[in-house]
N, C-alpha and C positions, 0 to 999 in steps of 0.2 A: 410185535412191535406197539410202544406205547402210544395211545390216541392223544395227541396235544391238547385236543379240546375236552376229552375227558380228566385230563389231568388237572387244566384250568379249573375245570368244574369242583374238581376234588378239593383243589388249593381255597377256592372260594369258601366252600363249605366249612372247612378247616378253620378259615379265619374268622368266619361265622360263628362258629361256634368257642373260639378263644374269647371273641369279644362278647360273647353272650357269658362265658365264665367270670370275664374279668367285671362286667355289671353285677352278676350276682354275688361275686365276693365283695366288691365294694358297699351292697347292702347287707350282707352277713355281719352280725354283731354280736360279738362274744364278752363274756365278762369273766375276769380271774380278780382272785382277793387272796389276802393274806392277814395274818393277825386275827383270826375269826371274823373278818368282816372290816377291822379297823380301817383297810386299806382296799379299795375296789378300783380295777383298771379296765377299761372297756376299750376294745379294738375291733375292726373290721377285718374283714376276710383279706384284706390285704396287707395285714399286720400293721396298719397305723393306728397309733394309740388316739382315740378321738375324747376319751374322757378319764379323769383320773379324781377319785372321790377320797378324800382322808377323813375319817370318822373324828368330829371335834374331841373326843375323848383320847385320840392319839397324840394331838396337839397339845392338850391341856398338860399331858407327861412332860413337855417340853420347858413348861415355865419353871424358872430357878435356876440356880448357878449349875446344877448337875443335869441338864434336860438332856436326854436321850437322843441326840439328832441321829446318831447311827442306828440306832434301834428302827425309827422313821424311816431311813435309808434303806434299810433293809427289808421293812414292809413295803415299801414301794418297789425295790426291785424285784423281790418275791410275786407281787401282783402282777407286774406287767409279764414277768415270764411265763407265771400262770395261765393271763390270757394268751400270750404267745402260743403257747402250747395247745390251748383251746382252737387258736386259731387255724394253727396246723392240721389240727384233726377235722376241721369243717373244710379247709382246702383239699384235703386227701379226700374227703368223702364228696365233695363236688367234681373232683377230678374223676374218680370211680364212676359217678352217676353218669357223667358227661359220656365215658367210653363203655358205659353198659356192664359194668363190674368186672371189666376186663382187668387183670391185676397184672400192670407191666413193670413192677420193681422201679420206678422212676427216682432216681437220687433225689432227697430231699423232701418226698412225699409219701414217705413210709416207714 
């Protein structure tokens, strides 16, 4: 039979671990880039975009009647996706660390 007091203690520990992990992920910062660094996206471990940097040379190419806005849009998407992949790796690393290296094949984390 399962001891209810032990179960409550285990749930409390699990909640604390989850809170600690959320705090750690919020403090984790990753950068992704595209176009050889023309666009850089900074994201936290919660996959929130916190900064987007566009090199002035990428904007200069937009002047004139044939400015390539689609290219700049592609570079932005690429940088954000790159940062998202790096954030996924950071999340996976944090989860594995919190679980003591156990490999649980959790969907979306591997």
